[in-house]
N, CA, C and O of each residue as an XYZ file, in Angstrom:
536
protein
N     -75.491    -42.634    -17.870
C     -74.388    -41.647    -17.709
C     -73.933    -41.369    -16.623
O     -74.551    -40.724    -15.775
N     -73.171    -41.666    -16.535
C     -72.653    -41.545    -15.152
C     -71.704    -40.494    -14.799
O     -70.746    -40.103    -15.467
N     -72.211    -39.982    -13.349
C     -72.206    -38.689    -12.969
C     -70.331    -38.377    -12.837
O     -69.882    -39.296    -12.152
N     -69.390    -37.582    -13.191
C     -68.287    -36.962    -12.534
C     -67.984    -37.158    -10.800
O     -68.331    -36.148    -10.186
N     -67.443    -38.190     -9.964
C     -67.178    -38.420     -9.166
C     -66.719    -37.461     -8.378
O     -66.922    -36.679     -7.449
N     -65.546    -38.157     -9.700
C     -64.221    -37.509     -8.946
C     -63.905    -37.076     -9.657
O     -64.226    -37.437    -10.789
N     -62.416    -35.195     -9.269
C     -62.845    -33.951    -10.763
C     -61.471    -34.224    -11.642
O     -60.332    -34.287    -11.179
N     -61.744    -34.326    -12.608
C     -60.254    -34.555    -13.368
C     -59.681    -33.314    -13.012
O     -60.279    -32.400    -12.442
N     -58.240    -33.317    -13.449
C     -56.742    -32.434    -13.247
C     -57.950    -30.999    -13.877
O     -58.610    -31.229    -14.890
N     -58.075    -29.787    -13.243
C     -58.063    -29.013    -14.089
C     -58.937    -28.481    -14.247
O     -58.851    -27.288    -14.538
N     -60.783    -29.407    -14.078
C     -62.290    -29.455    -13.418
C     -62.958    -29.573    -12.368
O     -62.843    -30.389    -11.453
N     -64.161    -28.152    -12.617
C     -64.789    -29.326    -10.740
C     -65.397    -29.605    -11.193
O     -65.848    -29.311    -12.301
N     -65.764    -30.703    -10.032
C     -67.371    -31.417    -10.547
C     -68.868    -30.618     -9.234
O     -69.171    -29.718     -8.450
N     -69.384    -32.214    -10.098
C     -71.009    -30.963    -10.199
C     -71.011    -29.847     -8.553
O     -71.090    -28.626     -8.418
N     -70.877    -31.065     -7.463
C     -71.142    -31.111     -6.029
C     -69.760    -29.216     -5.662
O     -70.113    -28.070     -5.383
N     -68.922    -29.553     -5.780
C     -68.142    -28.695     -5.885
C     -68.393    -26.948     -6.395
O     -67.875    -25.901     -6.009
N     -69.564    -27.297     -7.559
C     -69.378    -25.749     -7.907
C     -70.871    -25.548     -7.302
O     -71.014    -24.364     -6.998
N     -72.356    -26.538     -6.952
C     -73.125    -26.609     -6.357
C     -73.288    -25.400     -5.332
O     -74.095    -24.475     -5.418
N     -72.187    -25.658     -4.192
C     -71.395    -25.729     -3.398
C     -70.870    -24.404     -3.432
O     -70.708    -23.677     -2.452
N     -70.562    -24.081     -4.872
C     -70.120    -22.487     -4.875
C     -71.064    -21.011     -4.798
O     -71.035    -19.911     -4.246
N     -72.127    -22.019     -6.006
C     -73.006    -21.233     -6.286
C     -73.962    -21.492     -4.211
O     -74.380    -20.514     -3.592
N     -73.980    -21.814     -4.087
C     -75.314    -21.926     -2.829
C     -74.288    -20.558     -1.237
O     -74.869    -19.797     -0.463
N     -72.744    -20.805     -1.358
C     -71.835    -19.786     -0.635
C     -72.411    -18.407     -1.754
O     -72.753    -17.306     -1.322
N     -72.410    -18.554     -2.312
C     -72.349    -17.150     -3.404
C     -74.178    -16.561     -2.928
O     -74.664    -15.436     -2.815
N     -74.719    -17.879     -2.767
C     -75.602    -16.773     -3.147
C     -75.842    -16.839     -1.847
O     -77.056    -16.644     -1.804
N     -75.492    -16.980     -0.805
C     -75.536    -16.490      0.919
C     -75.116    -15.492      0.907
O     -75.750    -14.537      1.355
N     -73.685    -15.353      0.296
C     -73.199    -14.226      1.094
C     -74.408    -13.031     -0.313
O     -74.530    -11.850      0.012
N     -74.941    -13.370     -1.314
C     -75.383    -11.906     -1.590
C     -76.185    -11.604     -1.025
O     -76.248    -10.385     -0.868
N     -77.097    -12.296     -0.480
C     -77.391    -12.145      0.591
C     -77.321    -11.651      1.878
O     -78.001    -10.896      2.573
N     -76.629    -12.087      1.959
C     -76.154    -11.107      2.830
C     -75.684     -9.227      3.117
O     -75.613     -8.402      4.028
N     -75.377     -9.411      1.026
C     -75.313     -8.103      1.367
C     -76.614     -7.357      0.709
O     -76.708     -6.163      0.993
N     -77.515     -7.848     -0.039
C     -79.096     -7.597      0.103
C     -79.382     -7.258      1.252
O     -80.006     -6.199      1.308
N     -79.205     -7.664      2.038
C     -80.267     -7.353      4.043
C     -79.378     -5.994      3.745
O     -79.799     -5.298      2.820
N     -78.150     -5.528      4.458
C     -77.631     -4.520      4.134
C     -78.251     -4.158      3.461
O     -78.854     -5.229      3.528
N     -79.170     -3.259      2.280
C     -79.732     -2.596      1.359
C     -80.689     -2.451      1.810
O     -81.249     -1.368      1.641
N     -81.506     -3.798      2.834
C     -82.719     -3.379      3.182
C     -82.941     -2.006      4.284
O     -83.893     -1.253      4.495
N     -81.813     -2.096      4.741
C     -82.001     -0.705      5.386
C     -81.466      0.282      4.829
O     -81.045      1.006      5.731
N     -81.090      1.027      3.152
C     -80.737      1.724      2.586
C     -81.202      2.013      1.715
O     -81.099      3.216      1.477
N     -82.150      0.998      0.487
C     -81.652      1.388      0.072
C     -83.169      0.875     -0.830
O     -83.038     -0.243     -1.329
N     -84.696      1.616     -1.115
C     -85.627      0.733     -1.820
C     -85.817      0.006     -2.693
O     -87.006     -0.311     -2.688
N     -85.278     -0.457     -3.479
C     -84.693     -2.460     -3.882
C     -84.047     -3.171     -3.741
O     -83.598     -4.122     -4.380
N     -83.858     -2.479     -2.247
C     -83.622     -4.261     -1.213
C     -83.850     -4.969     -0.985
O     -83.213     -6.022     -0.955
N     -85.530     -4.607     -0.535
C     -86.500     -6.240     -0.555
C     -86.301     -6.688     -1.019
O     -85.747     -7.773     -0.840
N     -86.956     -5.611     -3.057
C     -87.166     -6.906     -3.902
C     -85.405     -8.015     -4.229
O     -85.401     -9.204     -4.547
N     -84.304     -7.244     -4.042
C     -83.273     -7.775     -4.576
C     -82.939     -8.906     -3.674
O     -82.294     -9.886     -4.045
N     -83.515     -8.690     -2.188
C     -83.140     -9.497     -0.670
C     -84.179    -11.841     -1.312
O     -83.788    -13.007     -1.260
N     -85.633    -11.017     -1.830
C     -86.784    -12.030     -2.085
C     -85.937    -12.683     -2.608
O     -85.490    -13.755     -2.201
N     -85.387    -11.612     -4.348
C     -84.781    -12.230     -5.725
C     -84.085    -12.885     -5.127
O     -84.466    -14.043     -5.301
N     -82.883    -12.854     -4.212
C     -81.739    -13.545     -3.931
C     -81.905    -14.544     -2.765
O     -81.037    -15.409     -2.649
N     -83.170    -14.505     -1.685
C     -83.695    -16.309     -1.382
C     -83.823    -17.245     -2.201
O     -83.392    -18.395     -2.115
N     -84.566    -16.647     -3.207
C     -85.473    -17.520     -3.803
C     -83.985    -18.607     -4.915
O     -83.868    -19.791     -5.229
N     -83.130    -17.310     -5.158
C     -81.632    -18.217     -5.996
C     -80.736    -19.248     -4.904
O     -79.946    -20.149     -5.189
N     -81.306    -18.607     -3.183
C     -80.094    -18.847     -2.731
C     -80.850    -20.673     -2.529
O     -80.183    -21.703     -2.620
N     -83.052    -20.563     -2.119
C     -83.064    -21.859     -1.734
C     -83.136    -23.088     -3.343
O     -83.124    -24.283     -3.049
N     -83.188    -22.815     -4.546
C     -82.785    -23.411     -5.599
C     -80.731    -23.866     -5.481
O     -80.063    -24.763     -5.995
N     -80.527    -23.193     -4.941
C     -78.753    -23.385     -5.566
C     -78.221    -24.214     -3.776
O     -77.130    -24.583     -3.343
N     -79.612    -24.213     -3.191
C     -79.545    -25.775     -1.621
C     -79.612    -26.607     -2.016
O     -78.828    -27.555     -1.971
N     -81.749    -26.364     -3.136
C     -81.737    -27.698     -3.521
C     -81.019    -28.070     -4.762
O     -81.236    -29.188     -5.229
N     -79.983    -27.072     -5.501
C     -78.846    -28.387     -6.633
C     -77.896    -29.029     -6.269
O     -77.467    -30.040     -6.826
N     -77.388    -28.418     -5.117
C     -76.548    -29.034     -3.583
C     -76.855    -30.562     -3.472
O     -76.002    -31.450     -3.484
N     -78.333    -30.748     -3.353
C     -78.768    -31.953     -2.706
C     -78.437    -32.418     -4.150
O     -77.248    -32.681     -4.328
N     -78.959    -32.512     -4.821
C     -79.082    -32.768     -6.040
C     -77.661    -33.109     -6.773
O     -77.372    -34.015     -7.555
N     -77.294    -32.605     -6.514
C     -75.709    -32.761     -6.722
C     -75.164    -33.705     -6.279
O     -74.359    -34.419     -6.878
N     -75.595    -33.835     -5.016
C     -74.615    -34.992     -3.946
C     -74.767    -36.186     -4.142
O     -73.928    -37.082     -4.054
N     -75.952    -36.247     -4.443
C     -77.050    -37.584     -4.597
C     -77.041    -37.975     -5.628
O     -77.887    -38.827     -5.901
N     -75.996    -37.496     -6.776
C     -76.011    -37.719     -8.153
C     -74.132    -38.132     -8.373
O     -73.624    -38.901     -9.189
N     -73.394    -37.195     -7.194
C     -72.169    -38.042     -6.724
C     -72.593    -39.594     -6.713
O     -72.411    -40.510     -7.516
N     -73.437    -39.477     -5.072
C     -73.356    -40.607     -4.629
C     -73.654    -41.654     -5.060
O     -73.065    -42.722     -4.893
N     -74.856    -41.385     -5.822
C     -75.685    -42.605     -6.019
C     -75.245    -43.296     -7.838
O     -74.442    -44.225     -7.750
N     -75.489    -43.096     -8.718
C     -74.840    -43.534     -9.910
C     -73.022    -42.732     -9.948
O     -72.394    -43.080    -10.949
N     -72.619    -42.231     -9.446
C     -71.200    -42.187     -9.385
C     -70.648    -42.447     -8.567
O     -69.436    -42.289     -8.714
N     -71.062    -42.929     -7.377
C     -70.034    -43.867     -6.715
C     -69.105    -43.650     -5.321
O     -68.306    -44.334     -4.682
N     -69.702    -42.245     -5.227
C     -69.547    -40.755     -4.377
C     -70.436    -41.779     -3.050
O     -71.407    -42.535     -3.005
N     -69.010    -41.024     -1.744
C     -69.545    -40.735     -0.406
C     -70.683    -40.416      0.006
O     -70.928    -39.276     -0.391
N     -71.825    -40.993      0.826
C     -73.279    -40.425      0.880
C     -73.168    -38.963      1.680
O     -73.742    -37.877      1.762
N     -72.478    -39.408      2.000
C     -72.046    -38.181      3.108
C     -72.336    -36.708      2.515
O     -73.518    -36.442      2.731
N     -71.921    -36.049      2.094
C     -72.659    -34.904      0.977
C     -74.061    -34.841      1.298
O     -74.537    -33.711      1.194
N     -74.823    -35.722      1.649
C     -75.979    -35.723      1.816
C     -76.943    -35.647      2.344
O     -78.135    -35.526      2.059
N     -76.129    -35.756      3.478
C     -75.927    -35.279      4.828
C     -75.825    -33.427      4.838
O     -76.422    -32.491      5.371
N     -75.406    -33.504      4.493
C     -74.310    -31.731      4.542
C     -75.913    -31.082      3.422
O     -76.635    -30.269      3.999
N     -76.287    -31.458      2.063
C     -76.700    -30.595      1.651
C     -77.631    -30.673      2.608
O     -78.022    -29.881      3.465
N     -77.940    -31.857      2.287
C     -79.719    -32.352      3.164
C     -80.220    -30.887      4.241
O     -81.343    -30.401      4.376
N     -79.196    -30.566      4.739
C     -79.036    -29.816      6.417
C     -79.712    -28.887      5.468
O     -80.856    -28.929      5.013
N     -78.388    -27.728      5.202
C     -78.449    -26.999      4.521
C     -79.953    -26.753      4.143
O     -80.437    -25.667      4.464
N     -80.522    -27.428      3.662
C     -82.237    -27.449      2.145
C     -82.481    -27.350      3.793
O     -83.347    -26.478      3.861
N     -82.211    -27.737      5.044
C     -83.503    -27.899      6.290
C     -83.161    -26.954      6.726
O     -84.023    -26.641      7.546
N     -81.995    -25.849      6.707
C     -81.907    -24.613      7.484
C     -82.220    -23.336      6.220
O     -82.885    -22.392      6.649
N     -81.902    -23.271      5.104
C     -82.887    -22.367      4.805
C     -84.588    -22.842      4.213
O     -85.354    -21.911      4.462
N     -84.911    -23.368      3.906
C     -85.996    -23.644      4.923
C     -86.856    -23.440      5.995
O     -88.086    -23.425      5.963
N     -85.930    -23.244      7.186
C     -86.180    -22.433      8.359
C     -86.082    -20.890      8.716
O     -86.614    -20.116      9.511
N     -84.560    -20.820      7.123
C     -84.188    -19.362      6.647
C     -85.989    -18.925      6.552
O     -86.776    -18.707      7.473
N     -86.179    -18.916      5.250
C     -87.656    -18.741      3.912
C     -88.803    -18.305      5.773
O     -89.130    -17.260      6.337
N     -88.940    -19.284      5.961
C     -89.822    -19.013      7.360
C     -89.282    -18.405      7.838
O     -89.263    -17.498      7.006
N     -88.626    -18.007      8.748
C     -88.398    -16.574      9.870
C     -88.303    -15.144      8.848
O     -88.453    -14.013      9.311
N     -87.966    -15.486      7.062
C     -87.806    -14.320      7.320
C     -89.058    -13.146      6.409
O     -89.025    -11.972      6.040
N     -90.356    -14.595      6.334
C     -91.564    -13.963      5.809
C     -92.701    -13.517      7.348
O     -93.665    -12.842      7.708
N     -91.615    -14.547      7.808
C     -92.691    -13.994      9.501
C     -92.014    -12.950      9.416
O     -92.973    -12.204      9.221
N     -91.132    -12.264      9.402
C     -90.197    -10.422     10.496
C     -89.627    -11.084     11.568
O     -89.493    -10.680     12.723
N     -89.270    -12.256     11.021
C     -88.395    -12.896     13.069
C     -86.506    -12.685     12.611
O     -85.606    -13.446     12.257
N     -86.638    -11.301     12.863
C     -85.065    -10.759     12.102
C     -83.914    -11.379     13.336
O     -82.767    -11.735     13.064
N     -84.373    -11.397     14.368
C     -84.005    -11.809     15.873
C     -83.179    -13.422     15.162
O     -82.035    -13.858     15.034
N     -84.196    -13.744     14.937
C     -83.594    -15.248     14.040
C     -83.050    -15.237     12.832
O     -82.000    -15.770     12.472
N     -83.880    -14.549     12.163
C     -83.550    -14.943     10.898
C     -81.757    -13.945     10.310
O     -81.421    -13.925      9.125
N     -81.116    -13.423     11.163
C     -80.185    -13.185     10.444
C     -78.713    -13.240     10.770
O     -77.706    -12.912     10.143
N     -78.980    -13.896     12.259
C     -78.456    -15.442     13.245
C     -78.206    -16.305     12.817
O     -77.136    -16.815     13.147
N     -79.115    -17.009     11.764
C     -79.114    -17.945     11.296
C     -78.468    -17.293      9.405
O     -77.748    -17.788      8.537
N     -78.990    -16.411      9.504
C     -78.014    -16.389      8.245
C     -76.593    -16.110      8.477
O     -76.353    -15.581      7.392
N     -75.966    -16.095      8.832
C     -74.391    -15.417      9.310
C     -73.955    -17.267      9.933
O     -72.937    -17.821      9.520
N     -74.718    -17.816     10.720
C     -74.000    -19.198     10.949
C     -74.675    -20.533      9.170
O     -74.602    -21.762      9.169
N     -75.175    -19.721      8.105
C     -75.637    -20.365      7.270
C     -74.246    -20.561      6.393
O     -73.689    -21.515      5.851
N     -73.942    -18.916      6.570
C     -72.858    -18.376      5.106
C     -71.119    -19.591      6.141
O     -70.034    -20.055      5.792
N     -71.939    -19.533      7.387
C     -70.187    -19.936      8.128
C     -69.498    -21.121      7.135
O     -68.402    -21.273      6.595
N     -70.963    -21.988      7.216
C     -71.227    -23.871      7.081
C     -71.013    -23.918      5.760
O     -70.382    -24.888      5.342
N     -71.390    -23.096      4.991
C     -71.429    -23.375      3.205
C     -69.284    -22.347      3.547
O     -68.202    -22.414      2.963
N     -69.577    -21.934      4.217
C     -68.130    -21.356      3.613
C     -67.149    -22.303      4.221
O     -65.971    -22.202      3.878
N     -67.450    -23.070      4.951
C     -66.643    -24.615      5.434
C     -66.757    -25.104      4.919
O     -65.606    -25.449      4.650
N     -68.035    -26.203      3.685
C     -68.400    -26.710      3.767
C     -67.235    -26.471      1.860
O     -66.822    -27.338      1.090
N     -67.169    -25.648      1.832
C     -67.173    -24.685      0.354
C     -65.121    -25.348      0.436
O     -64.309    -25.531     -0.471
N     -65.016    -25.502      1.870
C     -63.331    -25.924      1.977
C     -62.475    -27.263      1.412
O     -61.496    -27.819      0.915
N     -64.367    -27.200      2.217
C     -63.858    -29.333      2.700
C     -63.880    -30.017      1.110
O     -63.054    -30.885      0.829
N     -65.281    -29.371     -0.284
C     -64.816    -29.568     -1.093
C     -63.492    -29.285     -1.705
O     -62.888    -30.251     -2.171
N     -62.942    -28.095     -1.774
C     -61.830    -27.577     -2.786
C     -60.891    -28.271     -1.729
O     -60.321    -29.189     -2.318
N     -60.526    -28.218     -0.525
C     -59.034    -29.069     -0.286
C     -59.145    -30.748     -0.530
O     -58.234    -31.369     -1.076
N     -60.290    -31.342     -0.086
C     -60.125    -33.271     -0.631
C     -59.990    -32.858     -2.755
O     -59.430    -33.529     -3.621
N     -60.617    -31.785     -2.861
C     -60.181    -31.756     -4.375
C     -58.862    -31.512     -4.003
O     -58.206    -32.498     -3.668
N     -58.343    -30.458     -3.986
C     -56.435    -30.410     -4.041
C     -55.155    -31.487     -3.779
O     -54.078    -31.691     -4.341
N     -56.006    -32.178     -2.387
C     -55.656    -33.165     -1.741
C     -55.818    -34.227     -2.642
O     -55.019    -35.096     -2.293
N     -56.406    -34.569     -3.559
C     -56.759    -36.096     -4.207
C     -55.321    -35.603     -5.232
O     -54.595    -36.465     -5.726
N     -55.098    -34.262     -5.416
C     -54.978    -33.764     -6.778
C     -53.190    -34.022     -6.215
O     -52.443    -34.614     -6.994
N     -52.620    -33.517     -4.805
C     -51.391    -33.458     -5.011
C     -50.627    -35.373     -4.303
O     -49.490    -35.845     -4.256
N     -51.769    -35.804     -3.967
C     -51.137    -37.050     -3.421
C     -51.503    -37.947     -4.673
O     -51.471    -39.132     -4.341
N     -51.962    -37.710     -6.479
C     -51.545    -38.797     -7.101
C     -50.775    -37.570     -8.977
O     -50.533    -37.829    -10.155
N     -50.717    -36.307     -8.047
C     -49.537    -34.985     -9.047
C     -48.814    -34.696     -7.782
O     -49.329    -34.259     -6.752
N     -47.372    -35.033     -8.001
C     -46.667    -34.982     -7.213
C     -47.043    -32.665     -7.507
O     -46.449    -31.848     -6.803
């Protein structure tokens, strides 16, 4: 079974969907971090969001591996996805340790990097389409 490494017009690849989910999960974490200060439900939502964000980071790594090995794609996304998983692991540990002075800036960094990576995968998709479909 081959995994789609290049996008079909009008469709997204597994890598693109997984990085988008990761980016949304990190954004959700930023929103629930604000709720920690103002709502009794903030801590529960932030805890659930942490698990979802971590799972999304693992999904991104899986997608990158599947796009590379059986799909014939570039191995570079594996490096990005591995880096995100390392950052997500550090983020979870800092959150458990209640170190907001490191946890919050790392979350901001992760969101920025995830948005940049999402833009990279979407730009790669759109530029490859414009090159083959004028």
